C-alpha positions as CSV (number, residue, x, y, z in Angstrom):
1,M,3.3,27.4,25.7
2,I,5.7,25.2,27.7
3,G,9.3,25.8,26.7
4,L,8.4,28.5,24.2
5,S,11.4,30.3,22.8
6,I,11.4,33.9,24.0
7,V,12.9,35.2,20.8
8,R,10.5,33.4,18.6
9,F,7.5,34.3,20.8
10,E,8.3,38.0,20.8
11,K,8.8,38.0,17.0
12,T,5.6,36.1,16.4
13,R,3.6,38.2,18.8
14,A,4.8,41.4,17.1
15,V,3.6,40.1,13.7
16,W,0.4,38.9,15.3
17,E,-0.3,42.2,17.0
18,D,0.5,44.1,13.8
19,D,-1.9,41.9,11.9
20,N,-4.6,42.5,14.4
21,R,-4.1,46.3,14.2
22,R,-4.1,46.2,10.4
23,A,-7.1,43.9,10.2
24,S,-9.0,45.6,13.0
25,W,-10.6,42.2,13.8
26,G,-14.1,42.4,15.0
27,R,-14.3,46.2,15.5
28,P,-16.0,47.1,12.2
29,L,-18.4,44.2,12.7
30,I,-19.2,45.3,16.2
31,R,-19.9,48.9,15.2
32,R,-22.0,47.8,12.3
33,R,-24.1,45.4,14.4
34,L,-25.3,48.4,16.4
35,S,-27.8,48.9,13.6
36,W,-28.1,45.2,12.7
37,R,-31.8,45.0,12.0
38,A,-31.9,48.1,9.9
39,E,-28.9,46.9,7.8
40,N,-30.4,43.4,7.4
41,A,-33.5,45.0,5.9
42,A,-31.5,47.3,3.7
43,E,-29.1,44.7,2.4
44,R,-31.6,42.1,1.3
45,P,-33.6,42.0,-1.9
46,D,-37.3,41.7,-1.4
47,H,-37.4,38.0,-2.1
48,L,-35.1,37.3,0.8
49,S,-36.7,39.6,3.3
50,D,-38.4,36.7,5.2
51,Y,-35.1,35.0,6.1
52,V,-34.4,36.2,9.7
53,L,-31.9,34.7,12.0
54,R,-33.5,32.8,14.9
55,D,-32.6,30.3,17.6
56,V,-33.0,26.8,16.3
57,P,-31.5,23.7,18.2
58,V,-29.1,21.6,16.2
59,G,-30.9,18.7,14.6
60,I,-33.4,17.9,11.8
61,A,-36.7,16.4,12.8
62,A,-37.2,14.3,9.6
63,T,-37.0,10.7,8.5
64,G,-36.4,9.0,5.2
65,M,-34.8,10.8,2.3
66,R,-35.2,14.3,0.8
67,R,-34.7,15.2,-2.9
68,E,-32.1,17.8,-3.9
69,T,-31.5,19.2,-7.3
70,H,-28.0,19.5,-8.8
71,A,-26.4,20.1,-12.2
72,G,-27.0,16.5,-13.3
73,G,-30.6,16.4,-12.1
74,S,-31.8,15.4,-8.6
75,S,-30.7,12.9,-6.0
76,S,-31.9,11.6,-2.6
77,V,-30.1,12.7,0.6
78,R,-30.7,11.5,4.2
79,A,-33.4,13.9,5.5
80,D,-32.1,14.0,9.0
81,R,-28.6,15.1,8.1
82,Y,-27.1,18.5,7.1
83,W,-24.8,17.2,4.4
84,G,-25.9,17.6,0.8
85,V,-26.1,15.7,-2.5
86,S,-22.4,15.8,-3.2
87,T,-21.5,14.3,0.1
88,Q,-24.2,11.7,-0.3
89,R,-22.6,10.6,-3.6
90,S,-19.1,10.6,-2.1
91,M,-20.2,8.0,0.4
92,K,-20.5,5.5,-2.4
93,T,-16.8,5.2,-3.2
94,G,-16.6,1.6,-1.8
95,F,-13.4,2.3,0.2
96,P,-13.3,1.3,3.9
97,A,-15.4,3.6,6.0
98,A,-14.1,2.8,9.4
99,E,-11.3,5.4,9.4
100,R,-12.6,9.0,9.3
101,L,-10.8,12.3,9.7
102,P,-10.4,13.3,13.4
103,E,-13.1,15.4,14.9
104,R,-10.4,17.9,16.1
105,F,-9.6,18.6,12.4
106,L,-13.3,19.2,11.5
107,R,-13.7,21.5,14.4
108,C,-10.7,23.5,13.3
109,Y,-12.1,23.6,9.8
110,G,-15.0,25.4,11.4
111,I,-12.6,27.9,12.9
112,A,-11.1,28.6,9.5
113,K,-14.5,28.9,7.8
114,K,-15.8,31.3,10.5
115,A,-12.8,33.5,10.1
116,A,-13.1,33.5,6.3
117,A,-16.8,34.4,6.4
118,A,-16.0,37.4,8.7
119,A,-13.2,38.5,6.4
120,N,-15.5,38.3,3.4
121,G,-18.1,40.3,5.3
122,Q,-15.6,43.1,6.1
123,A,-14.5,43.1,2.4
124,G,-18.1,43.4,1.2
125,R,-18.3,40.0,-0.6
126,L,-20.9,38.7,1.8
127,P,-23.8,40.7,3.4
128,L,-23.5,40.8,7.1
129,W,-26.7,38.9,7.8
130,K,-25.2,35.9,5.9
131,V,-21.9,36.3,7.8
132,D,-23.8,36.1,11.1
133,A,-25.7,33.0,10.1
134,L,-22.6,31.3,8.9
135,S,-20.8,32.3,12.1
136,R,-23.5,30.7,14.2
137,A,-23.4,27.6,12.1
138,A,-19.5,27.5,12.4
139,D,-19.9,27.9,16.2
140,D,-22.0,24.7,16.2
141,L,-19.2,22.9,14.3
142,I,-16.5,24.2,16.5
143,A,-18.4,23.1,19.6
144,G,-18.8,19.6,18.2
145,R,-22.5,19.8,17.9
146,L,-22.4,18.8,14.2
147,A,-20.0,15.8,14.6
148,D,-22.6,13.3,13.3
149,H,-22.9,15.1,10.0
150,F,-19.4,14.1,8.6
151,P,-19.7,10.6,7.3
152,L,-16.8,10.4,4.8
153,T,-13.9,8.1,5.1
154,V,-10.3,9.4,5.0
155,W,-9.8,7.4,1.8
156,Q,-11.0,10.0,-0.7
157,S,-9.3,12.3,-3.2
158,G,-5.8,13.4,-2.1
159,S,-6.8,17.1,-2.3
160,G,-9.5,16.5,0.4
161,R,-12.2,18.0,-1.8
162,E,-14.9,15.7,-0.6
163,T,-14.4,16.8,3.0
164,D,-14.3,20.4,2.0
165,T,-17.6,20.0,0.2
166,N,-19.0,18.2,3.2
167,V,-18.1,21.1,5.5
168,N,-19.5,23.6,3.0
169,E,-22.8,21.7,2.7
170,V,-23.2,21.2,6.5
171,L,-22.5,24.9,7.3
172,A,-24.8,26.1,4.5
173,N,-27.7,23.9,5.5
174,R,-27.3,24.7,9.2
175,A,-27.3,28.4,8.3
176,I,-30.3,28.0,6.1
177,Q,-32.1,26.3,9.0
178,L,-31.2,29.2,11.3
179,L,-32.6,31.6,8.8
180,G,-35.9,29.7,8.4
181,G,-35.2,28.4,4.9
182,T,-35.6,24.9,3.4
183,I,-32.6,22.6,4.0
184,G,-31.0,21.5,0.8
185,S,-32.4,24.4,-1.3
186,G,-29.2,26.5,-1.3
187,V,-31.4,29.5,-0.5
188,P,-30.5,31.9,1.0
189,I,-27.0,30.4,1.7
190,D,-25.2,28.6,-1.1
191,P,-22.4,26.1,-0.2
192,I,-20.0,27.4,-2.9
193,K,-21.0,31.0,-3.6
194,D,-21.4,31.9,0.1
195,V,-19.6,29.4,2.4
196,N,-16.6,28.9,0.1
197,T,-16.3,32.3,-1.6
198,G,-12.8,33.7,-2.1
199,Q,-11.1,30.6,-0.7
200,S,-9.0,27.9,-2.2
201,L,-9.1,24.2,-1.3
202,A,-5.4,24.0,-0.7
203,G,-5.4,27.0,1.5
204,I,-8.4,26.3,3.7
205,F,-7.6,22.6,4.2
206,T,-3.9,23.2,5.0
207,T,-4.7,26.1,7.3
208,S,-7.2,23.9,9.2
209,L,-4.5,21.3,9.6
210,H,-2.1,23.9,11.0
211,I,-4.7,25.0,13.5
212,A,-5.5,21.4,14.6
213,T,-1.9,20.4,14.9
214,V,-1.0,23.4,17.1
215,I,-4.0,22.8,19.4
216,E,-3.3,19.1,19.6
217,L,0.3,19.7,20.5
218,E,-0.4,22.3,23.1
219,E,-3.4,20.6,24.7
220,T,-2.5,16.9,24.5
221,L,1.2,16.1,23.9
222,V,3.2,18.9,25.5
223,P,1.5,19.0,28.9
224,S,1.6,15.2,29.3
225,A,5.2,14.9,28.1
226,T,6.3,17.7,30.4
227,T,4.6,16.0,33.4
228,L,6.5,12.9,32.5
229,V,9.8,14.8,32.4
230,R,9.1,16.0,36.0
231,A,8.3,12.5,37.1
232,L,11.6,11.3,35.6
233,D,13.5,14.0,37.4
234,R,11.9,13.0,40.7
235,A,12.9,9.4,40.0
236,A,16.6,10.4,39.6
237,M,16.5,9.7,35.8
238,S,17.9,13.1,34.8
239,S,19.5,11.9,31.5
240,L,16.2,10.6,30.2
241,A,14.4,13.7,31.4
242,Q,16.9,15.9,29.5
243,R,16.5,13.9,26.3
244,L,12.7,14.5,26.5
245,R,13.3,18.2,27.2
246,S,15.5,18.5,24.1
247,S,12.8,16.7,22.1
248,L,10.1,19.1,23.4
249,A,12.3,22.0,22.5
250,R,12.5,20.8,18.9
251,I,8.7,20.3,18.8
252,D,8.3,23.9,20.1
253,E,10.6,25.2,17.3
254,A,8.7,23.3,14.6
255,E,5.4,24.6,15.9
256,G,6.4,28.1,14.9
257,G,5.9,27.3,11.2
258,L,2.4,26.1,11.9
259,H,1.3,29.5,13.0
260,D,1.3,30.6,9.3
261,I,-2.0,30.4,7.5
262,V,-1.9,29.2,3.9
263,T,-3.8,31.1,1.1
264,G,-3.5,28.6,-1.7
265,D,-4.7,29.3,-5.3
266,D,-7.6,28.4,-7.5
267,H,-10.2,30.4,-5.5
268,D,-13.9,30.1,-5.8
269,G,-15.3,33.5,-6.9
270,L,-13.4,36.7,-6.3
271,A,-10.2,35.8,-4.6
272,M,-9.5,37.2,-1.1
273,S,-6.9,39.9,-1.1
274,E,-3.8,40.0,1.2
275,R,-5.7,42.3,3.5
276,D,-8.6,39.9,3.6
277,W,-6.2,37.0,4.5
278,R,-4.7,39.1,7.3
279,T,-8.2,39.7,8.6
280,M,-8.8,36.0,8.4
281,A,-5.6,35.2,10.3
282,A,-6.5,37.7,13.0
283,G,-9.9,36.0,13.3
284,I,-8.3,32.6,13.7
285,A,-5.9,34.1,16.3
286,H,-8.9,35.7,18.1
287,E,-10.9,32.4,18.1
288,T,-8.0,30.2,19.3
289,G,-5.9,32.5,21.4
290,R,-2.8,31.5,19.4
291,P,-0.6,33.8,17.2
292,F,-1.7,32.7,13.8
293,V,-0.6,35.1,11.1
294,L,-0.3,35.6,7.3
295,P,3.5,35.0,6.7
296,Q,5.5,37.9,5.4
297,G,5.2,38.1,1.6
298,G,1.8,36.4,1.4
299,G,0.4,33.0,2.2
300,G,3.5,31.0,1.5
301,D,3.9,28.2,-1.1
302,S,0.5,26.5,-1.5
303,G,2.4,23.4,-2.8
304,S,4.3,23.0,0.4
305,L,3.4,20.9,3.5
306,D,6.9,21.5,5.0
307,A,5.6,22.9,8.3
308,V,3.5,19.9,9.0
309,V,6.2,17.5,7.9
310,A,8.7,19.2,10.2
311,A,6.3,19.1,13.1
312,M,5.7,15.4,12.6
313,A,9.4,14.8,12.4
314,A,9.8,16.5,15.8
315,V,7.1,14.3,17.2
316,R,8.9,11.2,15.9
317,G,12.0,12.5,17.6
318,L,10.2,12.5,20.9
319,A,9.0,8.9,20.2
320,V,12.6,7.9,19.7
321,A,13.6,9.3,23.0
322,L,10.7,7.7,24.7
323,L,11.8,4.3,23.5
324,D,14.7,4.5,25.9
325,I,12.2,4.4,28.8
326,T,10.9,1.0,27.7
327,E,13.6,-1.1,29.3
328,P,12.7,-2.1,32.9
329,H,15.0,-0.8,35.6
330,G,15.2,-1.0,39.4
331,R,13.5,-3.4,41.8
332,A,9.9,-3.9,42.3
333,G,7.6,-6.7,43.5
334,P,6.2,-9.3,41.0
335,D,3.0,-7.5,40.4
336,R,4.7,-4.2,39.7
337,V,7.2,-5.9,37.4
338,S,4.4,-7.6,35.5
339,A,2.3,-4.4,35.2
340,S,5.4,-2.4,34.2
341,R,6.5,-4.9,31.5
342,A,3.1,-4.8,29.8
343,S,3.0,-1.0,29.9
344,L,6.6,-0.8,28.6
345,E,5.8,-3.1,25.7
346,A,2.7,-1.0,24.9
347,M,4.8,2.1,24.9
348,S,7.3,0.5,22.6
349,M,4.5,-0.2,20.1
350,V,3.2,3.4,20.4
351,C,6.7,4.7,19.6
352,I,7.2,2.4,16.7
353,N,3.8,3.2,15.3
354,V,4.6,6.9,15.4
355,M,7.8,6.3,13.5
356,G,5.8,4.6,10.8
357,L,3.2,7.4,10.7
358,D,6.1,9.9,10.3
359,L,7.3,8.0,7.2
360,T,3.7,8.2,5.8
361,V,3.6,11.9,6.4
362,A,7.1,12.4,4.8
363,I,6.2,10.5,1.7
364,A,2.7,12.1,1.3
365,G,4.2,15.6,2.0
366,S,6.8,15.1,-0.7
367,R,4.1,14.9,-3.3
368,G,3.2,18.5,-2.6
369,N,-0.1,20.2,-2.1
370,R,-1.3,20.8,-5.6
371,G,-3.9,19.1,-7.7
372,P,-3.8,15.3,-8.1
373,R,-0.4,15.0,-6.4
374,A,-1.7,16.1,-3.0
375,L,-2.4,13.5,-0.3
376,R,-3.7,15.7,2.5
377,P,-6.3,13.5,4.2
378,I,-3.7,10.7,5.1
379,I,-1.4,13.5,6.5
380,V,-4.2,14.8,8.7
381,L,-5.0,11.3,10.0
382,S,-1.4,10.4,10.6
383,V,-0.3,13.6,12.3
384,L,-3.2,14.0,14.7
385,N,-3.3,10.4,15.6
386,A,0.4,10.3,16.3
387,I,0.3,13.4,18.5
388,R,-2.7,12.2,20.5
389,T,-1.4,8.6,20.9
390,V,2.0,9.8,22.2
391,G,0.3,12.3,24.6
392,Q,-1.9,9.6,26.1
393,A,0.9,7.1,26.3
394,C,3.0,9.7,28.3
395,V,0.2,9.9,30.8
396,A,0.0,6.1,31.1
397,I,3.7,5.6,31.4
398,R,4.2,8.3,34.0
399,R,1.7,6.6,36.3
400,I,3.7,3.3,36.2
401,I,7.3,3.7,35.1
402,A,8.5,6.6,37.3
403,P,7.4,5.0,40.6
404,A,8.9,1.7,39.6
405,R,12.3,3.3,39.1
406,R,12.6,5.0,42.4
């Protein structure tokens, strides 16, 4: 990571490596897969013996609606989609559907779910043939191949329960398809008993946001802002460049808190133990290549979104510094002046918008992460949009502003 503090990195890496040793991520599963087919047959009851993992392309060759049963009876669901009856009902809220949760967040939800399934497999809560099917389904989500199966608006319950249910249904039905079952039946993979077992809504949602924020910062904002700093140095604008360096250092410091996964409370089924959560953290670290860990003393306060609020505040600080670039300087021809002015005004709007999004995150974060007080979906939308917008704006402004100031 650019500008990463050596002290923080060494400390985080030590915890990360310790978690990997204690969790032994992957090694038990690899050893057990040496006799995978024999174990599959031994683990399954007779009525599930026909469900065998196979290669099936993503997609459902069906039209119209299918019927799914639920506690209240049965309902119709789009036959060509992996979501289930709960998601279908959630689409009827009447709230504006134009704004949806960013795809980056949904992919990271897949990372968290994949790691949770593996941890549950190692703990014996899930048979390994189910773990393998769910991992394959999660890989499809992580790769973006299931993007069309998340129709919900960001305007939902503040806990994010509808999105969590959407993810559980999509992963369950994709896994069922891979095992040769009937989509929508809940057999042999159940969205709650299998996909969501041992997890809490607060923990899995917030952990997914942590993953998404770290990746968005490292892949979108920090590289583009660092390139802009170099361009400002070349343009003899060292004072502005130094302000941006200081802002990036504060972002780097805030990012450290995002490497902690969150366990939450109110788990479905038998709650995952601390060892299980460490295994899950090691799995997320393995999948992302970033040092995600279970914080010392457990999964932290499930009612806190402080790490996300702090990271967003640091991004807002960068936006404040970037506003100083938006006043035209130097001499240039009429065409360059005109082009620069438009870009500078656009950059001003980007920065002001980020300041507004930071206020949204601060207010939403102050309501906590528990029950009806939580406002997580708007935090997801605001944080990830702010990071991506500033990152893209830094690319645009570097191409125009720095040459105009030479």
